[in-house]
N, C-alpha and C positions, 0 to 999 in steps of 0.2 A: 929610611930608618935603619940604623945599624942594629942588627938583631943581637949582636954580641957573639955570634957564631959565624963560622965560615963554611962555605960549601953550599950546595944546592939543596933546597927542600925536596925537590923531586928525587934527587939521588938518595935521600934518606928514606924515601917512601918504599913500601914493599911492592914489588912487581906491579908497576902501574899498568892500567889497561892500555891497549895499543892506541897510539895517537891517531885521531881521525881528522880528516880535513874538515874545515869549518863548513864548507858547502854540503858535504856528505852528512855531517851530524845534524845540521840545522834542519834537515828535511824531516827529522823525527822529533820526538819530545825531548826537551833539554834534560839531560841525565840528572841534573840537580833536583828536579821534581820527583824522580824515582827515589832519590835519597831522602827527600822529605817524606815520601810515603812510607818507606821502611822505618824511618826514624819515628814516625807516628805510631807504627805498630810496636816498635820497641818500647816506647813510652807507655802504650796501652798495657802491655804485659807487665812492665815493672810497677806501674801504678796499681794495677788490680791486685797484685799479690804482695807488694812490699811497701812502696811509698805511701799508699793510702790503705791498702788492705791489711797491712801488718797489725793495725790496731784491733782488728777482729780477733787477734790471738790474745789480747791483753787479759780479758776476764777468764777465758779458759785456762791460761797459764797460771793465773792467780789461784784458781780453784784446784788445778792439778798439783801444784807444788805448795799450796797453802801458804802463800806469801802475801806481801803488801803491794799496794800500787806504787809506792816509792821504789821497791825492789825491782819491779818490772820496768819502771821508768829508767832505771840505770842502764838497761840494755839499749834503750833508744838514745840515751845520752852518749853511751859508748859508740853508737853508730855515728853520731856527729863528731865525736872526738877522733874516731878513725879517719873520717873524711878530712878533718882539719890537719891531721898529722901527715896523711899520705897525699893530700892535694898538691902541694908543691912538686913532689916527685912525679905524680901522675902527669902534670903538665909537660914536664920534660920527656917522659916516656912516650907520650902521644906524639910529641914533636919528632923524636928520634926514631921510634919504631914504626910510626904510621898507625892509623886507627884500626885497620882490619885485624892484624894479629893481636893487638892490644885488646880489642873488644871480644874476639873469640875466646881468649883466656878468661875474660870477665864473665861471659855467659856460662862457661863451664863451672867456674867457682860459684857463681850465683845459684846454679842448680844443685850442686853438691851441698851448699850451705842449707838449702831447704830440706834436703834429705837428712842432713845432720840434725836439724831442728826436730824432725819427726822421730829421731832415735834417742834424743836426750832424756836423761833420767832425773835431773835435778836442775835447779835454777842456774847453777854455775856452768853446767854444760849448755844450757840454753844461751847464756851470755856468749860463750865461745862460738856456738853455731850461728847465733844472730850476727856476730861480728863477721863471720865468714860470708853470710848472705850480703851484709853491708859492703864488704870489700868487692864481691863480685858485681853487685849493682853499680858501685862507683866506677869500676873499671869498664863496665859495659854500657854505662848510662850517660848522664847529662853532659859531662865535660867533653868526652870524645865526640859525641854526637853534635853538640853545638859548635865545636871546633870545625867539624866538617861543613856544617851549614854556613858558618861565618865565611869559610873559604869559597863556597860555591855561590853565595848570594851577596849582593851589594844593594842595588836599588830595591830589590824585593826582600831584603833581609828580615824586616819586621814581620812581613806576612809569612815567610818561610818558617821562622821560629814560632810564630803564633800557631800555624798549622801543626807543626811538630808537637807543641805543648797541648794541643787538643787531645793527644793521646792520654794525657792525665784525666781528662773528662770522660773519654771513652772507657778507659780502664775503670773509672769510678762506677760505671754501669755494672761492672762485673763483681764489685765488692759484695753486694748482697748474696750473689751466688757463692762466692768464696766463704762468706760468713755462714750461709746455709749448710755448706759442705762441712765446715768445722763443727757446727752444732749438731748435725745429723749423722755424718759419716765418721766424725772424729778428727781432731786437729792433727793427730799423728799421720793418719792415712792421707789426709788432704795435703799436708806439706810435703810428704814423700812423693805423691803424685805430681804436685806442682814442680818439684825439683827435676823430675825427668822431662816434664813438658817444656820448661823454659830452655833446657839444653837443646832439645830437638828444634824448637822454634828460633832460638837466639843465634845459633852459629851461622845459619844461612843469612840472617839479617846483617851480622857483622861483616860478612864477606862482600856485601854490596857497598860498604862505606869507603869509597875511594876518596882520597884526601883533597885533591886539587883539580879544579876545572882545566888548568893549563895542561894536564896530562891528556886531555882530549883536544888540545889546540884551541881552548876557549878562555875567555875572560869570565868573571862572575856574571851571573844572570844569563849566560849564553850569548853575551854581547860579542861583537867583532871589534877589532881595532878600528878606531875612528868613531865609535859610538860613545856619547858622553856619559860619564859616570855621574848620575844625579839622582839622589834619593827623594827629591821633591820637597825638601824643607830647608830651613836655615842651618840645620846641623848636619850637613852632608857627611856621609860616611867617609872614613879616612883610610887611606893606606898609610897609617902612621907607622913609621919605622923608627920609633924611639927605642933606645937601648933598655934592656931589662933594669939595669941599675938606675937609670934616670927615671924610669917609671916608678920604681919603688921609692924614690925620693920625692915624688910628686904628691901634691895635696890630693889630686884626683884619686890616686890609688887608695889612700886611707879613708877618704870620705866615702868612696864607693863601697869599700869593705865594711865599714861600720854601718852605713845606711842599709846595705843588704842584710847584715846581721839583725838590725832592728826590725826590718820588714818581715823576717821569717821567725821572729821570736814567738809570737802567739801560735803560729802554725807548728812550731817545734813542740809546744805543749799539747796542742789539739791532736797531733798525730798519735799521741798516746791516750789522751784523756777525753776526747770528744764522745766516744761511745760510752765509757763509764759515766761521764757527766750527764748524758741524756738518760741513761738507765736510772740514775739517781733521781731524776725528775719524775720518773714513773713510766718512761717509754720502754717497751719491750726491746730486748737486745737485738733481735733481727730488724725491727723497725728502726732502731737507732743506726744500724748499719745502712739502712735505706736512706736516712737523712744525711749521713756522711756522703753517700753516693750522690744524692741530690746536690749537696754543696759543691762537689767537684764537677758535676755535670753542668751546673749553671755557670761554673767558672769558664766554660767554653765560650760563652758570650763575651766575657771579659777578655779572654785571650784574643779573640778575633777583633773585637772592638778596639782593644788596646793596641794591637798591631797596626791597625789602620789609623786610629786617632794619633798615635805617636808619630807616624809618618807625616801627618798633615799639621798637627798642632804643636808638636814638639814633645820629645820623649820625657824630659824632666817634668814638665807640667802635669802630664797625665799620670806619671808614676807617683808624684807627690800626692795627688788626689787619691790614688789607690791606697797609699799608706794610711791616710787619714780615715778613709772609709773602712779599712780593715780594723782599725782601732775602735771605731764606733760600733762595728758589728760585735766584737768580742765583749764590749761593755754591755750590749743587749743580752748576750748569752749569760753574762755574770748574774743578771737579775731575772732571767727567764724561768718561768714555772708553768707555762702552758705550751701546747703544741704550736699555737699561732706565733708566739714570741720566738720559739725555736726556729720556725720557718722563716721569719723575718731575718733573724741572724744568719741563717744558712744562705739566704738569697743575697744579702748585702756582702757578706764575707766572701761567698763564692765568686761573685763578679769582680770584686776588688782584688781578690787573691789571683785570679786569672790575669787581670790587667797588669798587676805588679810583677808577676812572674815572667811574663813575656817581655815587658819593657825594661826590667833590670838587666836582662840578658842583652837586649839591643843596646842599652846605654853603655854597658861595658865594651861592647864591640865598637861603638861609635867613638869612644874615648881612646881605646888602645889599638884598634885596627885588627886585621886578620892574621898578620904574620906571627905575632907574639901572643895571640889571644889565649891559646891553651896554657902557655907557661904563666902568664899573668893571672889568669883565672884560677889556676892551681895555687899560685903563691898567695892569692887572696883568700883561699879557703880557711886558713887558721884564723884570720881576722873575722870573717863572716860567721865562723862557727861558735864564737864566744857565747853569745846569748842563747843560742839554740842548744848548746851543751848543758846550760843551767836550767832552761825553762821546764823541761819535763820533770826533772827531779824537784824543782821548786814547787810546781803544782802538786806533785805527789806528796811532798812533805806537808804542804798546807792542808791538803785533804785529810791525810792520816792524823794530823794533830787537831784539826777543827771540825772535820766531818763535812766540809764544804769547799768548793772550788772558787767561791765568789771573790775573795781577796786576791787570790792568785790571778784570776782572769782580769781583774781591774788593773793590777800592776802591769801585766803583759800587754793590755790594750793601750796603756799610756806609752810604754816603750815603743810599741809598734807605730803609733801615730807620730811620735817625736822623730822617727826616722825621716819624715818628710823634710825636717829642718836641715838634715845633713846633705840632702840633695842640693840645697842652695849653694853649697861650697864647691860643687862640681862644675868644671868648665868643659863644655863640649866643643871641640875644635870645629871650625867652619871651613871645610875644604871641598874643592871641586876640581877634579882632574879630567883631562881629556887625553886619551892615549895618542891621538893624532898629534897633539901639541907637545906631549911629553912621552915619547916612545920609551924612554928609560924606565917609566913606572912599571910597565909590564915586565921588562927584563929584571927589575929589582924584585918583583914578586916571585919570579921563577928562580932567579939566582941571586939571593941576597948576599951581600958581602959585608 
């Protein structure tokens, strides 16, 4: 694949670790699994305090600034707008700078943003501070981490990404602790403390994120030249080296982008409104945070099962099923008025959410390959952000005008489930390469031209 750029990826990388001989390195644990471990820790931190935990701030902020749910929803929508606008640039920055300095910067901005939240005096300052946290999390989070994992893993990619995304479920266990601290110690004190904590923990994590296994004299998965690249199903992973321009013209790019957008529509609203919706049913605020935690903890089963089932049964099939079950779960929440119904929603949604999240990442990697993954994933952000930008505000407006989330949740459930139809239009290439038969493949991965 012609990357559209010239020069060596390795040459663009920051101070790569010293190259080790294959025999020496294979005597220990493949470094890719250490990357998986610290990636999981990063996901845990970001999920506990922001991706999931941020909704614990919604009601305290409403009470502090005497504002509406729609007004607070704007902050979460701006978060997605920021991601959509900066995503294309991020993909190129990761490719050119390398993940380590990029992520170090992100963790520092992430922490300073939390400190700024604790110091804000009105809703507009909260918007600015929340956007700062969003920018930091984006730079330190999903895209650079998954770009590294896609580079380090081929045969075990689904499993590596599934383990990384388990951090979301582990982080969910900490959401009730975060909520307790907000309610008992104060949201200002809590966010300022979190700001310092994430900087101290995040910078060392970023420094471990080396971009390419070739820097160690390895192929993905720790394989040696001569080992067959085979992910065990009919949609073998690709070292697709299609130009960026050709990819943007392809049907796959747009169907993937809009399918991803549909798949996270409901979650975009639930990130803001799940705790308030549960409180409206009569569930105490701290208990509602516990149900959010359960939803994301149970998603761990979906992440693991999705990674394995996708490898054996096909990524598209399992992902489509997950889209449909997410929609069914949100419909259940729309009519829920008992704890039992809420727990049924949380269980179904959590498993389907975990499955979809892992396999959509794998699917994008299967279609576009590892060389251009960061740039294409970044360019896809504006497309995938469309519905998630609207969903929180839509749900807030419906509640503020009708006093109920029911209609909003039903609409979002239908959009979510219909995303499965878009997956039908995606073609997953079927490729199988052997480095012994095609030695130029490895050279192209190291020195694309």
